[in-house]
Structures are given as structure tokens and as C-alpha cells.
PLY file of the C-alpha trace (Angstrom):
ply
format ascii 1.0
element vertex 149
property float x
property float y
property float z
element edge 148
property int vertex1
property int vertex2
end_header
0.17 50.68 37.21
-1.73 50.88 33.91
0.26 50.21 30.74
-0.97 51.26 27.35
-1.16 48.98 24.35
1.35 50.25 21.82
2.31 49.48 18.25
5.28 47.51 19.57
2.91 45.14 21.39
0.85 44.63 18.24
3.99 43.98 16.16
5.17 41.35 18.68
1.78 39.63 18.61
1.77 39.55 14.79
5.36 38.28 14.56
4.72 35.58 17.19
1.46 34.48 15.55
2.91 34.25 12.05
6.06 32.63 13.46
3.99 29.80 14.95
2.06 29.31 11.70
5.24 29.26 9.61
7.00 26.87 12.02
4.08 24.42 11.97
3.90 24.59 8.15
7.63 23.89 7.83
7.41 20.89 10.20
4.37 19.47 8.39
5.96 19.96 4.95
9.15 18.23 6.13
7.15 15.27 7.48
5.10 15.01 4.29
8.16 15.01 2.03
10.08 12.51 4.15
7.27 9.91 4.39
5.81 9.82 0.87
7.71 8.49 -2.12
5.72 10.72 -4.45
4.87 8.28 -7.23
1.38 6.84 -7.43
1.56 6.01 -11.14
4.46 6.52 -13.49
2.39 8.14 -16.24
-1.05 9.50 -15.34
-2.13 9.79 -19.00
-1.46 6.10 -19.66
-3.18 5.20 -16.38
-6.27 7.16 -17.42
-6.38 5.31 -20.76
-6.29 1.94 -18.97
-8.74 2.83 -16.19
-11.88 1.25 -17.73
-9.95 -1.92 -18.60
-8.75 -2.13 -14.98
-12.33 -1.73 -13.76
-13.48 -4.57 -16.04
-10.67 -6.81 -14.76
-11.62 -5.99 -11.17
-15.25 -6.93 -11.84
-14.19 -10.26 -13.37
-11.97 -10.96 -10.34
-14.81 -10.10 -7.98
-17.22 -12.34 -9.93
-14.97 -15.36 -9.27
-15.79 -15.01 -5.56
-12.31 -16.00 -4.40
-11.19 -14.78 -1.00
-7.47 -14.76 -0.14
-6.16 -15.01 3.40
-2.57 -13.89 3.85
-0.45 -14.80 6.86
3.23 -14.93 7.68
4.82 -18.20 8.76
8.09 -19.35 10.25
11.13 -18.18 8.36
9.36 -15.03 7.14
7.67 -16.94 4.33
4.26 -15.73 3.21
1.37 -18.19 3.20
-1.76 -17.52 1.12
-4.89 -19.65 1.26
-8.00 -19.23 -0.83
-11.58 -19.68 0.33
-14.54 -20.13 -2.02
-12.13 -20.81 -4.87
-13.88 -22.81 -7.55
-11.98 -23.61 -9.70
-8.98 -23.68 -7.36
-6.11 -21.40 -8.35
-3.14 -23.18 -9.90
-0.52 -20.40 -9.83
0.09 -17.38 -7.65
2.55 -14.50 -7.92
2.62 -11.33 -5.86
4.42 -8.06 -5.38
4.94 -6.92 -1.80
4.89 -3.14 -1.54
5.82 -1.13 1.50
2.85 1.13 2.38
4.95 4.28 2.53
7.34 3.41 -0.27
10.38 3.43 2.01
11.53 -0.06 0.99
11.77 -1.38 -2.57
9.05 -3.68 -3.90
9.66 -7.40 -3.48
8.39 -9.84 -6.12
7.22 -13.13 -4.60
6.67 -16.43 -6.33
4.69 -19.20 -4.65
4.64 -23.00 -4.50
1.81 -25.24 -3.44
1.96 -26.09 0.26
1.05 -29.41 1.84
-2.33 -28.03 2.97
-3.27 -26.83 -0.53
-2.34 -23.20 0.14
0.54 -21.30 -1.41
3.91 -20.67 0.29
6.35 -18.06 -0.98
9.67 -19.38 -2.28
11.59 -16.45 -0.78
11.47 -14.79 2.61
9.91 -11.37 3.04
11.58 -8.90 5.44
9.57 -8.23 8.57
7.41 -5.14 8.64
4.20 -3.82 7.15
3.57 -4.75 3.53
0.72 -4.64 1.06
0.58 -7.80 -1.03
-0.72 -7.39 -4.60
-1.54 -10.88 -5.79
-2.37 -12.44 -9.13
-3.74 -15.98 -9.22
-4.73 -18.04 -12.24
-6.85 -21.11 -12.78
-6.91 -21.99 -16.45
-8.22 -18.91 -18.24
-9.53 -17.37 -15.00
-7.48 -14.50 -13.61
-7.93 -13.10 -10.11
-6.21 -10.03 -8.72
-6.38 -8.90 -5.15
-4.62 -6.86 -2.52
-4.18 -7.68 1.16
-2.23 -6.05 3.99
0.44 -8.12 5.71
1.92 -7.24 9.09
0 1
1 2
2 3
3 4
4 5
5 6
6 7
7 8
8 9
9 10
10 11
11 12
12 13
13 14
14 15
15 16
16 17
17 18
18 19
19 20
20 21
21 22
22 23
23 24
24 25
25 26
26 27
27 28
28 29
29 30
30 31
31 32
32 33
33 34
34 35
35 36
36 37
37 38
38 39
39 40
40 41
41 42
42 43
43 44
44 45
45 46
46 47
47 48
48 49
49 50
50 51
51 52
52 53
53 54
54 55
55 56
56 57
57 58
58 59
59 60
60 61
61 62
62 63
63 64
64 65
65 66
66 67
67 68
68 69
69 70
70 71
71 72
72 73
73 74
74 75
75 76
76 77
77 78
78 79
79 80
80 81
81 82
82 83
83 84
84 85
85 86
86 87
87 88
88 89
89 90
90 91
91 92
92 93
93 94
94 95
95 96
96 97
97 98
98 99
99 100
100 101
101 102
102 103
103 104
104 105
105 106
106 107
107 108
108 109
109 110
110 111
111 112
112 113
113 114
114 115
115 116
116 117
117 118
118 119
119 120
120 121
121 122
122 123
123 124
124 125
125 126
126 127
127 128
128 129
129 130
130 131
131 132
132 133
133 134
134 135
135 136
136 137
137 138
138 139
139 140
140 141
141 142
142 143
143 144
144 145
145 146
146 147
147 148
């Protein structure tokens, strides 16, 4: 038996095709909104005015040649050691940021450890974090960012 292709068939194909596209778009939009906090900078105009200054600071940090190694230790404390640090950093502070912005930022202060590294004074909840660090040695300022898992 030979059936003919009618307008009803075409309408069903169009409705099904657009229905799939709309359903996928709704799912993707829901996932995007639920996983991104939405704030990269508070004020983009102010950020644009500071951009060149931030680049200069990054170059000065890079010129120091310091390399930070971040690890977790017992008790969920964060341990940071520096390689190639001359002069050696004297102070270290950091802000732990959750990569997707689901958890609030955690400010960490550090003390010198027995091995010469830095150990956080407070525990950091388990999970994935990005550690934004600021170390000083006299008038030298180093800023860096390291992932922590």
C-alpha cells in the first residue's frame, strides 16, 4: 500500500523538529544559569581603568621568578611552599574561590611552617578551589593563582 505525503506529515515533522530544538535550548539555558554565579567583575568600567596597572603588577610578579606549590595537608589546612624565591617571602595571604561560585570565598591567613613553607591558620572545606595568593618580601609583592583539589 502506497501512502502519500500530506501536509499533516510535514506539520508533524516541523513541530517535532522545533520541539527538539526548543527542549535542548531550555535544558542548556537551565544548566547555564544554575552553574554560573554571573559576576566576573563588580564594575566593568572600573576594571577597564585598572587593567594596565594589573598587567604591570603581573609583570613585576613574574619577574621575581617565584613559583608557588599548593597542597592540602591533614586537618584540611593549606600548605604553600615557594621555589626559586629570592628574597624569600615573609608574609602570605590568600582568598580561596570556588571555581563555579557556588560556595562563598574564604580568606586564608598563613603562618610559617617548620619546613619554611606557609600553613593556613584556618581549615578550608574539602572540594575544588582556586587559591589567589599574595606574598610579600620587603617591598616585593608577588601575586599568583593556583588550583587546589
